[in-house]
PyMOL Python script that loads the backbone (N, CA, C, O; Angstrom):
from pymol import cmd

cmd.read_pdbstr("""\
ATOM      1  N   ALA A   1     -50.552 151.202 -45.173  1.00  0.00           N
ATOM      2  CA  ALA A   1     -50.373 149.766 -45.372  1.00  0.00           C
ATOM      3  C   ALA A   1     -49.489 149.547 -46.585  1.00  0.00           C
ATOM      4  O   ALA A   1     -49.594 150.251 -47.589  1.00  0.00           O
ATOM      5  N   GLY A   2     -48.629 148.571 -46.475  1.00  0.00           N
ATOM      6  CA  GLY A   2     -47.746 148.239 -47.578  1.00  0.00           C
ATOM      7  C   GLY A   2     -46.514 149.107 -47.674  1.00  0.00           C
ATOM      8  O   GLY A   2     -45.784 149.037 -48.663  1.00  0.00           O
ATOM      9  N   GLU A   3     -46.269 149.921 -46.672  1.00  0.00           N
ATOM     10  CA  GLU A   3     -45.126 150.829 -46.696  1.00  0.00           C
ATOM     11  C   GLU A   3     -44.154 150.512 -45.567  1.00  0.00           C
ATOM     12  O   GLU A   3     -44.524 149.943 -44.540  1.00  0.00           O
ATOM     13  N   ILE A   4     -42.907 150.894 -45.788  1.00  0.00           N
ATOM     14  CA  ILE A   4     -41.908 150.872 -44.723  1.00  0.00           C
ATOM     15  C   ILE A   4     -41.602 152.327 -44.420  1.00  0.00           C
ATOM     16  O   ILE A   4     -41.163 153.073 -45.296  1.00  0.00           O
ATOM     17  N   VAL A   5     -41.836 152.729 -43.176  1.00  0.00           N
ATOM     18  CA  VAL A   5     -41.733 154.136 -42.786  1.00  0.00           C
ATOM     19  C   VAL A   5     -40.654 154.285 -41.717  1.00  0.00           C
ATOM     20  O   VAL A   5     -40.548 153.467 -40.803  1.00  0.00           O
ATOM     21  N   ASN A   6     -39.854 155.346 -41.849  1.00  0.00           N
ATOM     22  CA  ASN A   6     -38.869 155.684 -40.836  1.00  0.00           C
ATOM     23  C   ASN A   6     -39.468 156.800 -39.996  1.00  0.00           C
ATOM     24  O   ASN A   6     -39.669 157.915 -40.476  1.00  0.00           O
ATOM     25  N   HIS A   7     -39.751 156.488 -38.730  1.00  0.00           N
ATOM     26  CA  HIS A   7     -40.339 157.470 -37.823  1.00  0.00           C
ATOM     27  C   HIS A   7     -39.408 157.632 -36.629  1.00  0.00           C
ATOM     28  O   HIS A   7     -39.273 156.719 -35.815  1.00  0.00           O
ATOM     29  N   ASN A   8     -38.763 158.797 -36.523  1.00  0.00           N
ATOM     30  CA  ASN A   8     -37.804 159.064 -35.438  1.00  0.00           C
ATOM     31  C   ASN A   8     -36.730 157.987 -35.361  1.00  0.00           C
ATOM     32  O   ASN A   8     -36.417 157.476 -34.285  1.00  0.00           O
ATOM     33  N   ASP A   9     -36.176 157.654 -36.516  1.00  0.00           N
ATOM     34  CA  ASP A   9     -35.114 156.649 -36.644  1.00  0.00           C
ATOM     35  C   ASP A   9     -35.557 155.238 -36.262  1.00  0.00           C
ATOM     36  O   ASP A   9     -34.721 154.387 -35.958  1.00  0.00           O
ATOM     37  N   VAL A  10     -36.856 154.986 -36.274  1.00  0.00           N
ATOM     38  CA  VAL A  10     -37.394 153.640 -36.047  1.00  0.00           C
ATOM     39  C   VAL A  10     -38.094 153.219 -37.329  1.00  0.00           C
ATOM     40  O   VAL A  10     -38.989 153.913 -37.811  1.00  0.00           O
ATOM     41  N   LEU A  11     -37.685 152.074 -37.884  1.00  0.00           N
ATOM     42  CA  LEU A  11     -38.334 151.574 -39.089  1.00  0.00           C
ATOM     43  C   LEU A  11     -39.598 150.821 -38.709  1.00  0.00           C
ATOM     44  O   LEU A  11     -39.564 149.906 -37.886  1.00  0.00           O
ATOM     45  N   VAL A  12     -40.713 151.212 -39.314  1.00  0.00           N
ATOM     46  CA  VAL A  12     -41.993 150.543 -39.110  1.00  0.00           C
ATOM     47  C   VAL A  12     -42.325 149.848 -40.426  1.00  0.00           C
ATOM     48  O   VAL A  12     -42.564 150.500 -41.443  1.00  0.00           O
ATOM     49  N   ASP A  13     -42.337 148.519 -40.396  1.00  0.00           N
ATOM     50  CA  ASP A  13     -42.574 147.732 -41.605  1.00  0.00           C
ATOM     51  C   ASP A  13     -44.046 147.374 -41.701  1.00  0.00           C
ATOM     52  O   ASP A  13     -44.549 146.577 -40.909  1.00  0.00           O
ATOM     53  N   GLY A  14     -44.721 147.948 -42.645  1.00  0.00           N
ATOM     54  CA  GLY A  14     -46.146 147.681 -42.850  1.00  0.00           C
ATOM     55  C   GLY A  14     -46.393 146.795 -44.057  1.00  0.00           C
ATOM     56  O   GLY A  14     -47.444 146.879 -44.693  1.00  0.00           O
ATOM     57  N   SER A  15     -45.424 145.948 -44.372  1.00  0.00           N
ATOM     58  CA  SER A  15     -45.572 145.059 -45.527  1.00  0.00           C
ATOM     59  C   SER A  15     -46.861 144.260 -45.421  1.00  0.00           C
ATOM     60  O   SER A  15     -47.237 143.804 -44.341  1.00  0.00           O
ATOM     61  N   LEU A  16     -47.535 144.096 -46.559  1.00  0.00           N
ATOM     62  CA  LEU A  16     -48.811 143.388 -46.572  1.00  0.00           C
ATOM     63  C   LEU A  16     -48.638 141.870 -46.547  1.00  0.00           C
ATOM     64  O   LEU A  16     -49.514 141.162 -46.050  1.00  0.00           O
ATOM     65  N   ASN A  17     -47.533 141.365 -47.069  1.00  0.00           N
ATOM     66  CA  ASN A  17     -47.313 139.923 -47.120  1.00  0.00           C
ATOM     67  C   ASN A  17     -45.955 139.603 -46.519  1.00  0.00           C
ATOM     68  O   ASN A  17     -45.035 139.201 -47.232  1.00  0.00           O
ATOM     69  N   LEU A  18     -45.828 139.780 -45.221  1.00  0.00           N
ATOM     70  CA  LEU A  18     -44.545 139.570 -44.556  1.00  0.00           C
ATOM     71  C   LEU A  18     -44.014 138.149 -44.744  1.00  0.00           C
ATOM     72  O   LEU A  18     -42.826 137.995 -45.025  1.00  0.00           O
ATOM     73  N   PRO A  19     -44.846 137.089 -44.601  1.00  0.00           N
ATOM     74  CA  PRO A  19     -44.307 135.742 -44.834  1.00  0.00           C
ATOM     75  C   PRO A  19     -43.743 135.567 -46.241  1.00  0.00           C
ATOM     76  O   PRO A  19     -42.801 134.801 -46.445  1.00  0.00           O
ATOM     77  N   GLY A  20     -44.319 136.277 -47.207  1.00  0.00           N
ATOM     78  CA  GLY A  20     -43.842 136.183 -48.575  1.00  0.00           C
ATOM     79  C   GLY A  20     -42.472 136.800 -48.774  1.00  0.00           C
ATOM     80  O   GLY A  20     -41.830 136.567 -49.798  1.00  0.00           O
ATOM     81  N   THR A  21     -42.014 137.587 -47.803  1.00  0.00           N
ATOM     82  CA  THR A  21     -40.696 138.209 -47.911  1.00  0.00           C
ATOM     83  C   THR A  21     -39.608 137.364 -47.255  1.00  0.00           C
ATOM     84  O   THR A  21     -38.424 137.687 -47.351  1.00  0.00           O
ATOM     85  N   MET A  22     -40.005 136.297 -46.598  1.00  0.00           N
ATOM     86  CA  MET A  22     -39.038 135.440 -45.922  1.00  0.00           C
ATOM     87  C   MET A  22     -38.286 134.591 -46.946  1.00  0.00           C
ATOM     88  O   MET A  22     -38.825 134.273 -48.006  1.00  0.00           O
ATOM     89  N   PRO A  23     -37.061 134.230 -46.634  1.00  0.00           N
ATOM     90  CA  PRO A  23     -36.289 133.411 -47.567  1.00  0.00           C
ATOM     91  C   PRO A  23     -36.978 132.075 -47.843  1.00  0.00           C
ATOM     92  O   PRO A  23     -37.468 131.406 -46.933  1.00  0.00           O
ATOM     93  N   ILE A  24     -37.000 131.713 -49.109  1.00  0.00           N
ATOM     94  CA  ILE A  24     -37.634 130.452 -49.492  1.00  0.00           C
ATOM     95  C   ILE A  24     -36.910 129.265 -48.861  1.00  0.00           C
ATOM     96  O   ILE A  24     -37.520 128.224 -48.618  1.00  0.00           O
ATOM     97  N   HIS A  25     -35.626 129.414 -48.599  1.00  0.00           N
ATOM     98  CA  HIS A  25     -34.871 128.302 -48.024  1.00  0.00           C
ATOM     99  C   HIS A  25     -35.386 127.908 -46.644  1.00  0.00           C
ATOM    100  O   HIS A  25     -35.346 126.733 -46.279  1.00  0.00           O
ATOM    101  N   ALA A  26     -35.868 128.877 -45.878  1.00  0.00           N
ATOM    102  CA  ALA A  26     -36.417 128.565 -44.554  1.00  0.00           C
ATOM    103  C   ALA A  26     -37.663 127.700 -44.697  1.00  0.00           C
ATOM    104  O   ALA A  26     -37.851 126.756 -43.930  1.00  0.00           O
ATOM    105  N   SER A  27     -38.509 128.009 -45.663  1.00  0.00           N
ATOM    106  CA  SER A  27     -39.707 127.204 -45.902  1.00  0.00           C
ATOM    107  C   SER A  27     -39.340 125.812 -46.382  1.00  0.00           C
ATOM    108  O   SER A  27     -39.954 124.826 -45.974  1.00  0.00           O
ATOM    109  N   GLN A  28     -38.347 125.730 -47.241  1.00  0.00           N
ATOM    110  CA  GLN A  28     -37.910 124.427 -47.737  1.00  0.00           C
ATOM    111  C   GLN A  28     -37.336 123.582 -46.604  1.00  0.00           C
ATOM    112  O   GLN A  28     -37.598 122.381 -46.534  1.00  0.00           O
ATOM    113  N   LEU A  29     -36.564 124.193 -45.725  1.00  0.00           N
ATOM    114  CA  LEU A  29     -35.979 123.470 -44.602  1.00  0.00           C
ATOM    115  C   LEU A  29     -37.068 122.978 -43.656  1.00  0.00           C
ATOM    116  O   LEU A  29     -37.019 121.840 -43.190  1.00  0.00           O
ATOM    117  N   TYR A  30     -38.049 123.829 -43.373  1.00  0.00           N
ATOM    118  CA  TYR A  30     -39.161 123.437 -42.502  1.00  0.00           C
ATOM    119  C   TYR A  30     -39.918 122.260 -43.115  1.00  0.00           C
ATOM    120  O   TYR A  30     -40.223 121.288 -42.425  1.00  0.00           O
ATOM    121  N   ALA A  31     -40.218 122.349 -44.402  1.00  0.00           N
ATOM    122  CA  ALA A  31     -40.938 121.267 -45.085  1.00  0.00           C
ATOM    123  C   ALA A  31     -40.138 119.973 -45.052  1.00  0.00           C
ATOM    124  O   ALA A  31     -40.705 118.898 -44.851  1.00  0.00           O
ATOM    125  N   LYS A  32     -38.833 120.067 -45.246  1.00  0.00           N
ATOM    126  CA  LYS A  32     -37.981 118.868 -45.209  1.00  0.00           C
ATOM    127  C   LYS A  32     -37.974 118.260 -43.808  1.00  0.00           C
ATOM    128  O   LYS A  32     -38.030 117.039 -43.664  1.00  0.00           O
ATOM    129  N   ASN A  33     -37.906 119.102 -42.777  1.00  0.00           N
ATOM    130  CA  ASN A  33     -37.915 118.598 -41.399  1.00  0.00           C
ATOM    131  C   ASN A  33     -39.227 117.894 -41.068  1.00  0.00           C
ATOM    132  O   ASN A  33     -39.219 116.829 -40.450  1.00  0.00           O
ATOM    133  N   ILE A  34     -40.350 118.479 -41.471  1.00  0.00           N
ATOM    134  CA  ILE A  34     -41.650 117.861 -41.210  1.00  0.00           C
ATOM    135  C   ILE A  34     -41.762 116.537 -41.961  1.00  0.00           C
ATOM    136  O   ILE A  34     -42.221 115.541 -41.403  1.00  0.00           O
ATOM    137  N   THR A  35     -41.341 116.527 -43.229  1.00  0.00           N
ATOM    138  CA  THR A  35     -41.385 115.295 -44.022  1.00  0.00           C
ATOM    139  C   THR A  35     -40.515 114.218 -43.391  1.00  0.00           C
ATOM    140  O   THR A  35     -40.928 113.062 -43.306  1.00  0.00           O
ATOM    141  N   SER A  36     -39.326 114.581 -42.950  1.00  0.00           N
ATOM    142  CA  SER A  36     -38.427 113.609 -42.317  1.00  0.00           C
ATOM    143  C   SER A  36     -39.026 113.054 -41.036  1.00  0.00           C
ATOM    144  O   SER A  36     -38.922 111.856 -40.772  1.00  0.00           O
ATOM    145  N   PHE A  37     -39.653 113.909 -40.237  1.00  0.00           N
ATOM    146  CA  PHE A  37     -40.251 113.460 -38.982  1.00  0.00           C
ATOM    147  C   PHE A  37     -41.410 112.504 -39.236  1.00  0.00           C
ATOM    148  O   PHE A  37     -41.501 111.452 -38.604  1.00  0.00           O
ATOM    149  N   VAL A  38     -42.293 112.867 -40.158  1.00  0.00           N
ATOM    150  CA  VAL A  38     -43.444 112.004 -40.459  1.00  0.00           C
ATOM    151  C   VAL A  38     -42.972 110.675 -41.041  1.00  0.00           C
ATOM    152  O   VAL A  38     -43.517 109.625 -40.703  1.00  0.00           O
ATOM    153  N   THR A  39     -41.967 110.710 -41.910  1.00  0.00           N
ATOM    154  CA  THR A  39     -41.417 109.478 -42.477  1.00  0.00           C
ATOM    155  C   THR A  39     -40.808 108.612 -41.379  1.00  0.00           C
ATOM    156  O   THR A  39     -40.966 107.391 -41.398  1.00  0.00           O
ATOM    157  N   TYR A  40     -40.121 109.220 -40.435  1.00  0.00           N
ATOM    158  CA  TYR A  40     -39.518 108.496 -39.313  1.00  0.00           C
ATOM    159  C   TYR A  40     -40.594 107.881 -38.418  1.00  0.00           C
ATOM    160  O   TYR A  40     -40.465 106.745 -37.961  1.00  0.00           O
ATOM    161  N   MET A  41     -41.654 108.649 -38.177  1.00  0.00           N
ATOM    162  CA  MET A  41     -42.709 108.217 -37.271  1.00  0.00           C
ATOM    163  C   MET A  41     -43.633 107.178 -37.914  1.00  0.00           C
ATOM    164  O   MET A  41     -44.325 106.443 -37.209  1.00  0.00           O
ATOM    165  N   CYS A  42     -43.646 107.118 -39.227  1.00  0.00           N
ATOM    166  CA  CYS A  42     -44.565 106.217 -39.941  1.00  0.00           C
ATOM    167  C   CYS A  42     -43.804 105.296 -40.889  1.00  0.00           C
ATOM    168  O   CYS A  42     -43.994 105.366 -42.104  1.00  0.00           O
ATOM    169  N   PRO A  43     -42.947 104.436 -40.349  1.00  0.00           N
ATOM    170  CA  PRO A  43     -42.238 103.518 -41.252  1.00  0.00           C
ATOM    171  C   PRO A  43     -43.239 102.592 -41.941  1.00  0.00           C
ATOM    172  O   PRO A  43     -44.200 102.130 -41.325  1.00  0.00           O
ATOM    173  N   GLU A  44     -43.007 102.333 -43.195  1.00  0.00           N
ATOM    174  CA  GLU A  44     -43.875 101.461 -43.997  1.00  0.00           C
ATOM    175  C   GLU A  44     -45.315 101.967 -44.030  1.00  0.00           C
ATOM    176  O   GLU A  44     -46.240 101.181 -44.235  1.00  0.00           O
ATOM    177  N   GLY A  45     -45.514 103.272 -43.831  1.00  0.00           N
ATOM    178  CA  GLY A  45     -46.839 103.864 -43.933  1.00  0.00           C
ATOM    179  C   GLY A  45     -47.735 103.660 -42.728  1.00  0.00           C
ATOM    180  O   GLY A  45     -48.906 104.037 -42.767  1.00  0.00           O
ATOM    181  N   LYS A  46     -47.220 103.079 -41.664  1.00  0.00           N
ATOM    182  CA  LYS A  46     -48.025 102.856 -40.457  1.00  0.00           C
ATOM    183  C   LYS A  46     -47.447 103.676 -39.312  1.00  0.00           C
ATOM    184  O   LYS A  46     -46.239 103.680 -39.079  1.00  0.00           O
ATOM    185  N   ILE A  47     -48.332 104.369 -38.603  1.00  0.00           N
ATOM    186  CA  ILE A  47     -47.871 105.229 -37.509  1.00  0.00           C
ATOM    187  C   ILE A  47     -47.300 104.382 -36.371  1.00  0.00           C
ATOM    188  O   ILE A  47     -47.860 103.351 -35.998  1.00  0.00           O
ATOM    189  N   ASN A  48     -46.182 104.842 -35.837  1.00  0.00           N
ATOM    190  CA  ASN A  48     -45.497 104.140 -34.760  1.00  0.00           C
ATOM    191  C   ASN A  48     -45.261 105.126 -33.616  1.00  0.00           C
ATOM    192  O   ASN A  48     -44.327 105.926 -33.663  1.00  0.00           O
ATOM    193  N   LEU A  49     -46.102 105.065 -32.600  1.00  0.00           N
ATOM    194  CA  LEU A  49     -45.957 105.960 -31.451  1.00  0.00           C
ATOM    195  C   LEU A  49     -45.173 105.258 -30.349  1.00  0.00           C
ATOM    196  O   LEU A  49     -45.714 104.940 -29.290  1.00  0.00           O
ATOM    197  N   ASP A  50     -43.905 105.026 -30.610  1.00  0.00           N
ATOM    198  CA  ASP A  50     -43.020 104.366 -29.653  1.00  0.00           C
ATOM    199  C   ASP A  50     -42.616 105.373 -28.581  1.00  0.00           C
ATOM    200  O   ASP A  50     -41.751 106.219 -28.806  1.00  0.00           O
ATOM    201  N   MET A  51     -43.250 105.272 -27.417  1.00  0.00           N
ATOM    202  CA  MET A  51     -42.988 106.226 -26.342  1.00  0.00           C
ATOM    203  C   MET A  51     -41.578 106.085 -25.764  1.00  0.00           C
ATOM    204  O   MET A  51     -41.123 106.968 -25.037  1.00  0.00           O
ATOM    205  N   GLU A  52     -40.894 105.008 -26.070  1.00  0.00           N
ATOM    206  CA  GLU A  52     -39.508 104.841 -25.622  1.00  0.00           C
ATOM    207  C   GLU A  52     -38.538 105.575 -26.551  1.00  0.00           C
ATOM    208  O   GLU A  52     -37.383 105.802 -26.190  1.00  0.00           O
ATOM    209  N   ASP A  53     -39.000 105.939 -27.734  1.00  0.00           N
ATOM    210  CA  ASP A  53     -38.172 106.644 -28.703  1.00  0.00           C
ATOM    211  C   ASP A  53     -38.098 108.116 -28.300  1.00  0.00           C
ATOM    212  O   ASP A  53     -39.126 108.786 -28.198  1.00  0.00           O
ATOM    213  N   GLU A  54     -36.902 108.611 -28.076  1.00  0.00           N
ATOM    214  CA  GLU A  54     -36.699 109.981 -27.592  1.00  0.00           C
ATOM    215  C   GLU A  54     -37.233 111.034 -28.563  1.00  0.00           C
ATOM    216  O   GLU A  54     -37.755 112.064 -28.136  1.00  0.00           O
ATOM    217  N   ILE A  55     -37.106 110.782 -29.850  1.00  0.00           N
ATOM    218  CA  ILE A  55     -37.576 111.751 -30.845  1.00  0.00           C
ATOM    219  C   ILE A  55     -39.096 111.831 -30.830  1.00  0.00           C
ATOM    220  O   ILE A  55     -39.670 112.919 -30.801  1.00  0.00           O
ATOM    221  N   ILE A  56     -39.738 110.677 -30.850  1.00  0.00           N
ATOM    222  CA  ILE A  56     -41.203 110.649 -30.878  1.00  0.00           C
ATOM    223  C   ILE A  56     -41.787 111.157 -29.564  1.00  0.00           C
ATOM    224  O   ILE A  56     -42.686 111.998 -29.570  1.00  0.00           O
ATOM    225  N   SER A  57     -41.287 110.660 -28.447  1.00  0.00           N
ATOM    226  CA  SER A  57     -41.839 111.093 -27.155  1.00  0.00           C
ATOM    227  C   SER A  57     -41.561 112.573 -26.897  1.00  0.00           C
ATOM    228  O   SER A  57     -42.368 113.253 -26.263  1.00  0.00           O
ATOM    229  N   GLY A  58     -40.438 113.070 -27.379  1.00  0.00           N
ATOM    230  CA  GLY A  58     -40.101 114.478 -27.191  1.00  0.00           C
ATOM    231  C   GLY A  58     -40.980 115.424 -27.986  1.00  0.00           C
ATOM    232  O   GLY A  58     -41.129 116.593 -27.632  1.00  0.00           O
ATOM    233  N   ALA A  59     -41.561 114.914 -29.063  1.00  0.00           N
ATOM    234  CA  ALA A  59     -42.423 115.745 -29.908  1.00  0.00           C
ATOM    235  C   ALA A  59     -43.895 115.631 -29.529  1.00  0.00           C
ATOM    236  O   ALA A  59     -44.732 116.375 -30.041  1.00  0.00           O
ATOM    237  N   MET A  60     -44.207 114.706 -28.639  1.00  0.00           N
ATOM    238  CA  MET A  60     -45.601 114.447 -28.297  1.00  0.00           C
ATOM    239  C   MET A  60     -46.042 115.315 -27.117  1.00  0.00           C
ATOM    240  O   MET A  60     -45.321 115.457 -26.130  1.00  0.00           O
ATOM    241  N   PHE A  61     -47.227 115.887 -27.239  1.00  0.00           N
ATOM    242  CA  PHE A  61     -47.782 116.700 -26.161  1.00  0.00           C
ATOM    243  C   PHE A  61     -48.864 115.953 -25.404  1.00  0.00           C
ATOM    244  O   PHE A  61     -48.960 116.058 -24.181  1.00  0.00           O
ATOM    245  N   THR A  62     -49.680 115.197 -26.130  1.00  0.00           N
ATOM    246  CA  THR A  62     -50.738 114.419 -25.486  1.00  0.00           C
ATOM    247  C   THR A  62     -50.716 112.995 -26.019  1.00  0.00           C
ATOM    248  O   THR A  62     -50.258 112.742 -27.133  1.00  0.00           O
ATOM    249  N   HIS A  63     -51.217 112.069 -25.208  1.00  0.00           N
ATOM    250  CA  HIS A  63     -51.330 110.665 -25.629  1.00  0.00           C
ATOM    251  C   HIS A  63     -52.455 110.027 -24.830  1.00  0.00           C
ATOM    252  O   HIS A  63     -52.486 110.117 -23.603  1.00  0.00           O
ATOM    253  N   ASN A  64     -53.372 109.384 -25.530  1.00  0.00           N
ATOM    254  CA  ASN A  64     -54.525 108.744 -24.886  1.00  0.00           C
ATOM    255  C   ASN A  64     -55.291 109.700 -23.971  1.00  0.00           C
ATOM    256  O   ASN A  64     -55.743 109.314 -22.893  1.00  0.00           O
ATOM    257  N   GLY A  65     -55.430 110.947 -24.412  1.00  0.00           N
ATOM    258  CA  GLY A  65     -56.208 111.925 -23.656  1.00  0.00           C
ATOM    259  C   GLY A  65     -55.483 112.572 -22.491  1.00  0.00           C
ATOM    260  O   GLY A  65     -56.079 113.368 -21.765  1.00  0.00           O
ATOM    261  N   GLU A  66     -54.225 112.253 -22.296  1.00  0.00           N
ATOM    262  CA  GLU A  66     -53.445 112.812 -21.187  1.00  0.00           C
ATOM    263  C   GLU A  66     -52.308 113.673 -21.723  1.00  0.00           C
ATOM    264  O   GLU A  66     -51.749 113.378 -22.780  1.00  0.00           O
ATOM    265  N   ILE A  67     -51.964 114.731 -21.002  1.00  0.00           N
ATOM    266  CA  ILE A  67     -50.802 115.545 -21.348  1.00  0.00           C
ATOM    267  C   ILE A  67     -49.568 114.778 -20.898  1.00  0.00           C
ATOM    268  O   ILE A  67     -49.430 114.456 -19.718  1.00  0.00           O
ATOM    269  N   VAL A  68     -48.667 114.486 -21.838  1.00  0.00           N
ATOM    270  CA  VAL A  68     -47.471 113.707 -21.512  1.00  0.00           C
ATOM    271  C   VAL A  68     -46.197 114.544 -21.534  1.00  0.00           C
ATOM    272  O   VAL A  68     -45.155 114.088 -21.061  1.00  0.00           O
ATOM    273  N   ASN A  69     -46.259 115.742 -22.066  1.00  0.00           N
ATOM    274  CA  ASN A  69     -45.092 116.605 -22.126  1.00  0.00           C
ATOM    275  C   ASN A  69     -44.969 117.376 -20.811  1.00  0.00           C
ATOM    276  O   ASN A  69     -45.873 118.125 -20.441  1.00  0.00           O
ATOM    277  N   GLU A  70     -43.860 117.192 -20.113  1.00  0.00           N
ATOM    278  CA  GLU A  70     -43.683 117.786 -18.781  1.00  0.00           C
ATOM    279  C   GLU A  70     -43.716 119.315 -18.810  1.00  0.00           C
ATOM    280  O   GLU A  70     -44.311 119.937 -17.930  1.00  0.00           O
ATOM    281  N   MET A  71     -43.085 119.919 -19.810  1.00  0.00           N
ATOM    282  CA  MET A  71     -43.080 121.387 -19.882  1.00  0.00           C
ATOM    283  C   MET A  71     -44.498 121.916 -20.094  1.00  0.00           C
ATOM    284  O   MET A  71     -44.869 122.952 -19.541  1.00  0.00           O
ATOM    285  N   THR A  72     -45.279 121.209 -20.888  1.00  0.00           N
ATOM    286  CA  THR A  72     -46.668 121.612 -21.122  1.00  0.00           C
ATOM    287  C   THR A  72     -47.482 121.467 -19.846  1.00  0.00           C
ATOM    288  O   THR A  72     -48.294 122.334 -19.523  1.00  0.00           O
ATOM    289  N   LYS A  73     -47.269 120.379 -19.121  1.00  0.00           N
ATOM    290  CA  LYS A  73     -47.974 120.177 -17.844  1.00  0.00           C
ATOM    291  C   LYS A  73     -47.693 121.329 -16.892  1.00  0.00           C
ATOM    292  O   LYS A  73     -48.610 121.878 -16.280  1.00  0.00           O
ATOM    293  N   GLU A  74     -46.428 121.691 -16.771  1.00  0.00           N
ATOM    294  CA  GLU A  74     -46.038 122.773 -15.862  1.00  0.00           C
ATOM    295  C   GLU A  74     -46.640 124.106 -16.300  1.00  0.00           C
ATOM    296  O   GLU A  74     -47.117 124.877 -15.468  1.00  0.00           O
ATOM    297  N   ALA A  75     -46.618 124.375 -17.596  1.00  0.00           N
ATOM    298  CA  ALA A  75     -47.155 125.640 -18.103  1.00  0.00           C
ATOM    299  C   ALA A  75     -48.651 125.748 -17.842  1.00  0.00           C
ATOM    300  O   ALA A  75     -49.153 126.839 -17.572  1.00  0.00           O
ATOM    301  N   LEU A  76     -49.359 124.645 -17.918  1.00  0.00           N
ATOM    302  CA  LEU A  76     -50.803 124.667 -17.710  1.00  0.00           C
ATOM    303  C   LEU A  76     -51.184 124.749 -16.236  1.00  0.00           C
ATOM    304  O   LEU A  76     -52.325 125.082 -15.916  1.00  0.00           O
ATOM    305  N   LYS A  77     -50.255 124.454 -15.339  1.00  0.00           N
ATOM    306  CA  LYS A  77     -50.525 124.570 -13.900  1.00  0.00           C
ATOM    307  C   LYS A  77     -50.627 126.029 -13.485  1.00  0.00           C
ATOM    308  O   LYS A  77     -51.353 126.366 -12.549  1.00  0.00           O
ATOM    309  N   ASN A  78     -49.903 126.888 -14.178  1.00  0.00           N
ATOM    310  CA  ASN A  78     -49.842 128.310 -13.800  1.00  0.00           C
ATOM    311  C   ASN A  78     -51.011 129.064 -14.315  1.00  0.00           C
ATOM    312  O   ASN A  78     -51.117 130.269 -14.089  1.00  0.00           O
TER     313      ASN A  78
END
""", "prot")
cmd.dss("prot")
cmd.show_as("cartoon", "prot")
cmd.util.cbc("prot")
cmd.orient("prot")
């Protein structure tokens, strides 16, 4: 554990904290995207689930107890 080993020309990464080795910029970008989405979805601090809005409806999986995302519906049929 905690080692990077070369076995038959294959690198096996046994790092103990793999997420900690990821670039900080990726985490910052993810945080900015989530903040932007929540700010967009909650103007003036109130949630706005406008199903006609392509961004909001595209990010929604369920609404009022029903699955509304078509790809999710199809995946659950199988």
